[in-house]
N, CA, C and O of each residue as an XYZ file, in Angstrom:
656
protein
N     -11.957     -5.693      6.073
C     -11.176     -4.706      6.789
C     -11.843     -4.354      8.112
O     -11.171     -4.185      9.129
N     -13.188     -4.242      8.094
C     -13.904     -3.936      9.335
C     -13.684     -5.024     10.376
O     -13.469     -4.734     11.553
N     -13.738     -6.270      9.940
C     -13.529     -7.389     10.857
C     -12.116     -7.363     11.442
O     -11.925     -7.609     12.633
N     -11.158     -7.070     10.619
C      -9.772     -7.000     11.093
C      -9.609     -5.891     12.120
O      -9.001     -6.103     13.169
N     -10.146     -4.711     11.832
C     -10.043     -3.595     12.776
C     -10.782     -3.896     14.074
O     -10.306     -3.538     15.151
N     -11.943     -4.549     13.985
C     -12.676     -4.931     15.189
C     -11.869     -5.923     16.023
O     -11.852     -5.834     17.251
N     -11.205     -6.862     15.365
C     -10.376     -7.838     16.082
C      -9.197     -7.155     16.759
O      -8.843     -7.498     17.887
N      -8.589     -6.194     16.080
C      -7.473     -5.458     16.675
C      -7.947     -4.690     17.905
O      -7.293     -4.728     18.947
N      -9.072     -3.997     17.794
C      -9.609     -3.249     18.937
C      -9.918     -4.180     20.105
O      -9.639     -3.850     21.257
N     -10.491     -5.341     19.806
C     -10.791     -6.326     20.853
C      -9.510     -6.763     21.563
O      -9.468     -6.816     22.792
N      -8.482     -7.071     20.804
C      -7.208     -7.490     21.382
C      -6.582     -6.369     22.216
O      -6.067     -6.612     23.307
N      -6.630     -5.139     21.691
C      -6.093     -4.003     22.448
C      -6.815     -3.845     23.784
O      -6.176     -3.645     24.817
N      -8.138     -3.934     23.766
C      -8.918     -3.795     24.996
C      -8.584     -4.901     25.993
O      -8.496     -4.654     27.196
N      -8.401     -6.115     25.493
C      -8.064     -7.238     26.374
C      -6.691     -7.040     27.008
O      -6.508     -7.328     28.191
N      -5.738     -6.557     26.243
C      -4.386     -6.323     26.766
C      -4.407     -5.242     27.840
O      -3.816     -5.414     28.906
N      -5.079     -4.138     27.568
C      -5.140     -3.044     28.537
C      -5.899     -3.498     29.787
O      -5.483     -3.186     30.903
N      -6.994     -4.223     29.619
C      -7.769     -4.717     30.767
C      -6.934     -5.649     31.643
O      -7.163     -5.737     32.850
N      -5.976     -6.338     31.048
C      -5.094     -7.238     31.799
C      -3.895     -6.492     32.394
O      -3.017     -7.110     32.996
N      -3.855     -5.155     32.227
C      -2.766     -4.366     32.791
C      -1.585     -4.180     31.867
O      -0.491     -3.840     32.317
N      -1.791     -4.398     30.584
C      -0.689     -4.305     29.635
C      -0.663     -3.007     28.854
O      -1.529     -2.143     28.990
N       0.355     -2.910     28.040
C       0.572     -1.761     27.160
C       0.270     -2.152     25.724
O       0.544     -3.276     25.305
N      -0.291     -1.225     24.983
C      -0.495     -1.399     23.546
C       0.207     -0.247     22.851
O      -0.078      0.919     23.122
N       1.116     -0.576     21.964
C       1.819      0.442     21.187
C       1.282      0.399     19.760
O       1.393     -0.614     19.070
N       0.706      1.503     19.336
C       0.186      1.634     17.975
C       1.218      2.426     17.171
O       1.357      3.639     17.329
N       1.924      1.721     16.322
C       2.981      2.349     15.534
C       2.422      2.952     14.252
O       1.497      2.413     13.644
N       2.997      4.072     13.859
C       2.699      4.639     12.555
C       3.436      3.854     11.488
O       4.042      2.820     11.769
N       3.382      4.345     10.280
C       4.112      3.713      9.182
C       5.604      3.820      9.419
O       6.152      4.917      9.522
N       6.251      2.681      9.504
C       7.700      2.672      9.726
C       8.441      3.146      8.489
O       8.030      2.865      7.363
N       9.527      3.860      8.700
C      10.455      4.190      7.618
C      11.847      4.279      8.201
O      12.023      4.356      9.417
N      12.837      4.269      7.321
C      14.224      4.393      7.754
C      15.090      3.252      7.292
O      16.315      3.371      7.296
N      14.494      2.156      6.895
C      15.270      1.025      6.405
C      15.520      1.183      4.909
O      14.585      1.455      4.156
N      16.758      1.017      4.468
C      17.017      1.096      3.025
C      16.396     -0.074      2.263
O      16.283     -0.026      1.038
N      15.996     -1.117      2.975
C      15.377     -2.288      2.342
C      13.854     -2.254      2.379
O      13.210     -3.265      2.101
N      13.277     -1.122      2.713
C      11.826     -0.987      2.801
C      11.194     -1.312      1.449
O      11.521     -0.685      0.441
N      10.293     -2.287      1.429
C       9.640     -2.719      0.181
C       8.839     -1.589     -0.461
O       8.683     -1.555     -1.681
N       8.334     -0.669      0.352
C       7.563      0.452     -0.180
C       8.393      1.312     -1.124
O       7.858      1.894     -2.067
N       9.693      1.394     -0.876
C      10.554      2.225     -1.717
C      10.553      1.744     -3.162
O      10.539      2.553     -4.090
N      10.567      0.449     -3.350
C      10.563     -0.098     -4.710
C       9.252      0.235     -5.423
O       9.249      0.528     -6.618
N       8.142      0.189     -4.690
C       6.849      0.568     -5.282
C       6.865      2.028     -5.717
O       6.342      2.371     -6.778
N       7.460      2.878     -4.904
C       7.542      4.307     -5.238
C       8.458      4.502     -6.438
O       8.133      5.259     -7.353
N       9.601      3.825     -6.438
C      10.531      3.946     -7.576
C       9.868      3.542     -8.891
O      10.065      4.190     -9.919
N       9.089      2.478     -8.849
C       8.445      1.966    -10.063
C       7.110      2.655    -10.354
O       6.402      2.282    -11.289
N       6.779      3.650     -9.553
C       5.543      4.427     -9.698
C       4.309      3.525     -9.611
O       3.336      3.707    -10.343
N       4.373      2.552     -8.702
C       3.261      1.621     -8.490
C       2.489      1.938     -7.214
O       1.622      1.167     -6.801
N       2.798      3.050     -6.601
C       2.056      3.525     -5.434
C       1.535      4.912     -5.804
O       2.223      5.912     -5.598
N       0.323      4.970     -6.348
C      -0.196      6.255     -6.840
C      -0.933      7.043     -5.760
O      -1.269      6.522     -4.696
N      -1.167      8.288     -6.065
C      -2.069      9.120     -5.280
C      -3.462      8.818     -5.815
O      -3.727      9.000     -7.003
N      -4.338      8.363     -4.953
C      -5.695      7.994     -5.352
C      -6.631      9.169     -5.092
O      -6.656      9.735     -4.000
N      -7.398      9.521     -6.116
C      -8.364     10.629     -6.036
C      -7.651     11.889     -5.536
O      -6.667     12.323     -6.135
N      -8.148     12.478     -4.435
C      -7.521     13.714     -3.938
C      -6.350     13.445     -3.000
O      -5.722     14.382     -2.506
N      -6.051     12.160     -2.751
C      -4.933     11.839     -1.856
C      -5.151     12.329     -0.443
O      -4.202     12.693      0.252
N      -6.416     12.338     -0.015
C      -6.762     12.919      1.278
C      -6.568     12.038      2.492
O      -6.774     12.495      3.615
N      -6.174     10.781      2.303
C      -5.926      9.916      3.457
C      -4.758     10.445      4.275
O      -3.693     10.726      3.726
N      -4.948     10.581      5.575
C      -3.923     11.129      6.464
C      -3.161      9.966      7.101
O      -3.747      9.112      7.767
N      -1.861      9.950      6.886
C      -1.012      8.888      7.430
C      -0.119      9.457      8.512
O       0.272     10.624      8.476
N       0.193      8.613      9.469
C       1.162      8.943     10.508
C       2.363      8.028     10.331
O       2.216      6.840     10.047
N       3.545      8.589     10.500
C       4.791      7.845     10.305
C       5.621      7.845     11.568
O       5.372      8.621     12.491
N       6.612      6.967     11.604
C       7.600      6.974     12.668
C       8.887      6.354     12.131
O       8.873      5.289     11.514
N       9.996      7.046     12.381
C      11.304      6.509     12.000
C      11.601      5.307     12.885
O      11.228      5.293     14.058
N      12.262      4.313     12.341
C      12.577      3.101     13.101
C      13.319      3.398     14.399
O      13.047      2.771     15.422
N      14.247      4.340     14.371
C      14.992      4.690     15.584
C      14.074      5.285     16.654
O      14.213      4.981     17.839
N      13.139      6.131     16.230
C      12.191      6.713     17.180
C      11.236      5.665     17.727
O      10.878      5.705     18.905
N      10.818      4.725     16.882
C       9.951      3.643     17.340
C      10.653      2.781     18.383
O      10.051      2.393     19.384
N      11.921      2.487     18.147
C      12.689      1.686     19.106
C      12.820      2.421     20.439
O      12.667      1.816     21.500
N      13.102      3.717     20.387
C      13.242      4.502     21.623
C      11.931      4.524     22.405
O      11.940      4.370     23.626
N      10.813      4.714     21.720
C       9.511      4.742     22.395
C       9.189      3.382     23.007
O       8.613      3.303     24.093
N       9.556      2.330     22.318
C       9.296      0.985     22.829
C      10.050      0.739     24.128
O       9.487      0.208     25.086
N      11.305      1.117     24.163
C      12.116      0.957     25.384
C      11.505      1.769     26.520
O      11.356      1.265     27.633
N      11.153      3.017     26.247
C      10.547      3.863     27.279
C       9.235      3.270     27.790
O       8.971      3.288     28.992
N       8.422      2.750     26.887
C       7.147      2.159     27.289
C       7.375      0.963     28.207
O       6.673      0.802     29.206
N       8.345      0.134     27.876
C       8.628     -1.040     28.698
C       9.203     -0.646     30.061
O       8.934     -1.301     31.068
N       9.988      0.416     30.083
C      10.627      0.844     31.328
C       9.690      1.610     32.256
O       9.750      1.450     33.475
N       8.813      2.454     31.670
C       8.040      3.337     32.541
C       6.587      3.541     32.147
O       5.900      4.366     32.749
N       6.113      2.825     31.171
C       4.747      3.031     30.723
C       3.705      2.429     31.643
O       3.859      1.304     32.118
N       2.649      3.175     31.892
C       1.492      2.657     32.611
C       0.626      1.887     31.619
O       0.733      2.105     30.412
N      -0.228      0.992     32.105
C      -1.124      0.284     31.186
C      -1.918      1.282     30.341
O      -2.353      2.323     30.835
N      -2.096      0.957     29.094
C      -2.873      1.815     28.211
C      -2.382      1.757     26.785
O      -1.493      0.980     26.437
N      -2.991      2.606     25.966
C      -2.673      2.707     24.539
C      -1.734      3.878     24.311
O      -1.916      4.953     24.883
N      -0.733      3.666     23.476
C       0.220      4.706     23.130
C       0.405      4.725     21.617
O       0.718      3.701     21.011
N       0.211      5.886     21.015
C       0.470      6.047     19.587
C       1.938      6.430     19.407
O       2.396      7.454     19.914
N       2.655      5.596     18.683
C       4.078      5.824     18.436
C       4.194      6.341     17.001
O       4.397      5.581     16.054
N       4.056      7.660     16.878
C       4.044      8.336     15.584
C       4.773      9.666     15.716
O       5.011     10.149     16.824
N       5.125     10.251     14.580
C       5.777     11.561     14.646
C       4.750     12.664     14.878
O       3.567     12.393     15.083
N       5.211     13.895     14.843
C       4.365     15.048     15.160
C       3.493     15.522     14.005
O       2.654     16.402     14.198
N       3.668     14.965     12.816
C       3.022     15.556     11.649
C       2.288     14.539     10.773
O       2.816     14.118      9.744
N       1.072     14.140     11.172
C       0.283     13.321     10.244
C       0.105     14.116      8.946
O      -0.019     15.340      8.970
N       0.095     13.402      7.816
C       0.054     14.122      6.534
C      -0.766     13.367      5.506
O      -0.818     12.137      5.519
N      -1.410     14.115      4.611
C      -2.158     13.465      3.536
C      -1.214     12.821      2.518
O      -0.082     13.264      2.321
N      -1.706     11.789      1.897
C      -0.941     11.072      0.872
C      -0.426     12.037     -0.189
O       0.704     11.901     -0.658
N      -1.249     13.008     -0.568
C      -0.857     13.952     -1.625
C       0.374     14.774     -1.248
O       1.008     15.359     -2.127
N       0.729     14.834      0.049
C       1.939     15.545      0.479
C       3.113     14.595      0.701
O       4.208     14.834      0.193
N       2.890     13.517      1.457
C       4.031     12.675      1.820
C       4.533     11.803      0.682
O       5.735     11.553      0.593
N       3.651     11.334     -0.191
C       4.101     10.435     -1.261
C       5.024     11.136     -2.264
O       6.057     10.567     -2.614
N       4.701     12.345     -2.744
C       5.667     13.040     -3.612
C       6.982     13.360     -2.891
O       8.048     13.325     -3.504
N       6.908     13.670     -1.595
C       8.127     13.964     -0.841
C       9.002     12.720     -0.707
O      10.228     12.813     -0.780
N       8.386     11.566     -0.511
C       9.159     10.324     -0.444
C       9.803     10.034     -1.792
O      10.972      9.651     -1.854
N       9.049     10.214     -2.869
C       9.611      9.996     -4.204
C      10.813     10.924     -4.436
O      11.845     10.492     -4.951
N      10.673     12.175     -4.061
C      11.785     13.120     -4.233
C      12.990     12.718     -3.389
O      14.128     12.827     -3.845
N      12.752     12.257     -2.173
C      13.850     11.875     -1.286
C      14.662     10.707     -1.831
O      15.861     10.610     -1.569
N      14.019      9.823     -2.584
C      14.753      8.678     -3.133
C      15.153      8.906     -4.587
O      15.695      8.005     -5.228
N      14.892     10.090     -5.108
C      15.279     10.411     -6.478
C      14.400      9.767     -7.528
O      14.839      9.547     -8.657
N      13.163      9.463     -7.168
C      12.233      8.830     -8.112
C      11.344      9.881     -8.770
O      11.253     11.015     -8.300
N      10.702      9.497     -9.846
C       9.724     10.372    -10.485
C       8.529     10.541     -9.557
O       8.269      9.690     -8.707
N       7.799     11.648     -9.725
C       6.614     11.864     -8.886
C       5.597     10.730     -9.078
O       5.545     10.114    -10.142
N       4.801     10.463     -8.056
C       3.805      9.394     -8.184
C       2.719      9.762     -9.192
O       2.421     10.934     -9.423
N       2.153      8.739     -9.769
C       1.007      8.941    -10.662
C      -0.217      9.278     -9.822
O      -0.243      9.054     -8.612
N      -1.219      9.814    -10.483
C      -2.523     10.055     -9.859
C      -3.538      9.188    -10.583
O      -3.549      9.113    -11.812
N      -4.384      8.540     -9.810
C      -5.415      7.692    -10.422
C      -6.767      8.014     -9.788
O      -6.841      8.377     -8.615
N      -7.832      7.876    -10.575
C      -9.166      8.111    -10.013
C      -9.566      6.967     -9.078
O      -9.034      5.859     -9.151
N     -10.490      7.265     -8.226
C     -10.979      6.302     -7.237
C     -11.450      5.007     -7.898
O     -11.130      3.919     -7.417
N     -12.203      5.110     -8.990
C     -12.768      3.903     -9.614
C     -11.676      2.967    -10.121
O     -11.812      1.748    -10.028
N     -10.601      3.528    -10.654
C      -9.509      2.704    -11.168
C      -8.741      2.049    -10.017
O      -8.374      0.876    -10.090
N      -8.507      2.815     -8.970
C      -7.819      2.259     -7.801
C      -8.653      1.142     -7.170
O      -8.102      0.149     -6.695
N      -9.956      1.297     -7.165
C     -10.838      0.265     -6.603
C     -10.687     -1.048     -7.370
O     -10.719     -2.125     -6.774
N     -10.522     -0.960     -8.685
C     -10.331     -2.174     -9.495
C      -9.013     -2.868     -9.145
O      -8.942     -4.096     -9.099
N      -7.981     -2.077     -8.900
C      -6.651     -2.633     -8.646
C      -6.426     -3.025     -7.190
O      -5.800     -4.049     -6.915
N      -6.936     -2.214     -6.246
C      -6.606     -2.412     -4.837
C      -7.806     -2.713     -3.951
O      -7.648     -2.984     -2.760
N      -9.000     -2.667     -4.521
C     -10.187     -2.916     -3.718
C     -10.599     -1.700     -2.905
O      -9.899     -0.688     -2.857
N     -11.756     -1.832     -2.268
C     -12.298     -0.721     -1.493
C     -11.399     -0.357     -0.310
O     -11.248      0.821      0.015
N     -10.802     -1.362      0.332
C      -9.931     -1.050      1.483
C      -8.676     -0.305      1.035
O      -8.201      0.583      1.744
N      -8.135     -0.654     -0.128
C      -6.975      0.063     -0.652
C      -7.304      1.517     -0.946
O      -6.495      2.407     -0.686
N      -8.483      1.753     -1.483
C      -8.921      3.127     -1.757
C      -9.113      3.889     -0.449
O      -8.714      5.048     -0.336
N      -9.718      3.242      0.530
C      -9.957      3.905      1.817
C      -8.639      4.303      2.484
O      -8.541      5.389      3.056
N      -7.649      3.454      2.416
C      -6.348      3.762      3.026
C      -5.736      5.008      2.391
O      -5.103      5.814      3.073
N      -5.925      5.158      1.103
C      -5.313      6.289      0.399
C      -6.152      7.566      0.445
O      -5.643      8.652      0.169
N      -7.443      7.440      0.794
C      -8.316      8.614      0.727
C      -9.032      8.974      2.022
O      -9.465     10.116      2.182
N      -9.169      8.028      2.952
C      -9.991      8.285      4.133
C      -9.293      8.074      5.467
O      -9.835      8.464      6.501
N      -8.126      7.480      5.479
C      -7.408      7.215      6.725
C      -7.174      8.519      7.476
O      -6.976      9.568      6.864
N      -7.197      8.451      8.796
C      -6.944      9.628      9.622
C      -5.731      9.372     10.498
O      -5.579      8.284     11.054
N      -4.883     10.355     10.621
C      -3.654     10.225     11.384
C      -3.898     10.121     12.879
O      -5.033     10.200     13.350
N      -2.815      9.944     13.608
C      -2.879      9.761     15.058
C      -2.054     10.830     15.769
O      -1.132     11.411     15.198
N      -2.406     11.068     17.012
C      -1.671     12.015     17.861
C      -0.713     11.263     18.775
O      -1.048     10.207     19.313
N       0.470     11.813     18.943
C       1.460     11.232     19.838
C       1.530     11.959     21.179
O       2.443     11.702     21.964
N       0.595     12.852     21.456
C       0.670     13.701     22.652
C       0.789     12.882     23.933
O       1.623     13.193     24.783
N      -0.023     11.852     24.086
C       0.031     11.035     25.300
C       1.382     10.334     25.420
O       1.973     10.302     26.500
N       1.860      9.784     24.337
C       3.137      9.061     24.361
C       4.273      9.997     24.758
O       5.108      9.642     25.590
N       4.309     11.179     24.174
C       5.361     12.145     24.508
C       5.255     12.588     25.958
O       6.258     12.675     26.667
N       4.052     12.863     26.385
C       3.824     13.371     27.745
C       4.117     12.290     28.802
O       4.882     12.530     29.736
N       3.525     11.133     28.658
C       3.610     10.120     29.708
C       4.922      9.346     29.710
O       5.339      8.843     30.753
N       5.572      9.245     28.566
C       6.838      8.508     28.509
C       8.049      9.434     28.430
O       9.191      8.974     28.427
N       7.794     10.742     28.366
C       8.873     11.715     28.185
C       9.694     11.368     26.935
O      10.925     11.374     26.946
N       8.972     11.073     25.883
C       9.568     10.633     24.618
C       9.911     11.847     23.773
O       9.076     12.727     23.569
N      11.128     11.890     23.288
C      11.581     12.943     22.384
C      11.941     12.297     21.055
O      12.718     11.344     21.002
N      11.378     12.817     20.012
C      11.627     12.273     18.684
C      12.931     12.790     18.102
O      13.242     13.976     18.207
N      13.678     11.909     17.498
C      14.848     12.319     16.729
C      14.426     12.925     15.399
O      15.106     13.789     14.845
N      13.286     12.451     14.900
C      12.716     12.934     13.633
C      11.271     13.328     13.903
O      10.373     12.509     13.712
N      11.020     14.564     14.342
C       9.664     14.993     14.673
C       8.710     15.001     13.479
O       7.492     14.966     13.654
N       9.262     15.047     12.273
C       8.436     15.037     11.068
C       9.043     14.109     10.036
O      10.262     14.019      9.896
N       8.182     13.430      9.327
C       8.599     12.606      8.200
C       9.342     13.452      7.169
O      10.154     12.922      6.410
N       9.081     14.741      7.130
C       9.744     15.605      6.142
C      11.266     15.557      6.313
O      11.996     15.342      5.345
N      11.737     15.758      7.535
C      13.170     15.660      7.790
C      13.619     14.202      7.760
O      14.700     13.883      7.264
N      12.779     13.327      8.294
C      13.132     11.915      8.381
C      13.335     11.259      7.033
O      14.290     10.503      6.852
N      12.455     11.534      6.083
C      12.617     10.950      4.741
C      13.931     11.407      4.127
O      14.681     10.605      3.570
N      14.204     12.718      4.235
C      15.452     13.234      3.648
C      16.671     12.614      4.318
O      17.630     12.238      3.645
N      16.631     12.507      5.641
C      17.768     11.937      6.366
C      17.949     10.456      6.046
O      19.075      9.988      5.878
N      16.852      9.726      5.963
C      16.932      8.277      5.758
C      17.246      7.924      4.306
O      17.974      6.967      4.038
N      16.699      8.694      3.376
C      16.768      8.278      1.977
C      17.394      9.294      1.048
O      17.482      9.041     -0.154
N      17.829     10.421      1.550
C      18.333     11.504      0.719
C      19.460     11.110     -0.236
O      19.611     11.709     -1.301
N      20.234     10.123      0.136
C      21.340      9.707     -0.727
C      20.963      8.653     -1.748
O      21.772      8.316     -2.612
N      19.744      8.125     -1.665
C      19.359      7.051     -2.579
C      18.917      7.621     -3.919
O      18.329      8.700     -3.992
N      19.200      6.901     -4.938
C      18.801      7.294     -6.288
C      18.125      6.117     -6.973
O      18.267      4.966     -6.560
N      17.402      6.427     -8.008
C      16.710      5.402     -8.772
C      17.713      4.463     -9.392
O      18.675      4.898    -10.026
N      17.490      3.157     -9.207
C      18.387      2.168     -9.837
C      17.918      1.907    -11.257
O      16.720      1.925    -11.538
N      18.853      1.668    -12.136
C      18.506      1.418    -13.544
C      18.917      0.034    -13.956
O      18.707     -0.356    -15.104
């Protein structure tokens, strides 16, 4: 995971140094075909340990709007394309389950998650830190249709129910 992140940072630096834009997207949501939804429905995406990993999300429509704005008026640099509310797994995962009519996620201890998902899987669920969209909003004059995943999940998935 460290090597992958180092490679991403290297590529981002090279793009910006060449006068380009780098868009760092949060976790996409909004598609009814999102594979993550099936994991949540089947309770295969648990809250690990305290669920303290902070995730940033972005609705697909908001991501598309930010991308267009970046291409039209963005200066070279890095832009975080995320909503206004980074959130810990322990908050967003139960809310996603509720939005799709699924049972609440299971909770598993760190040691068990490490066996199933490895150290990087545990880190994503317990140590990840969210991102700020302040620069993107300010420099691109970007307005979110879904400023928070809270409204976005309900709007995108509120009508979905568990399939049997």
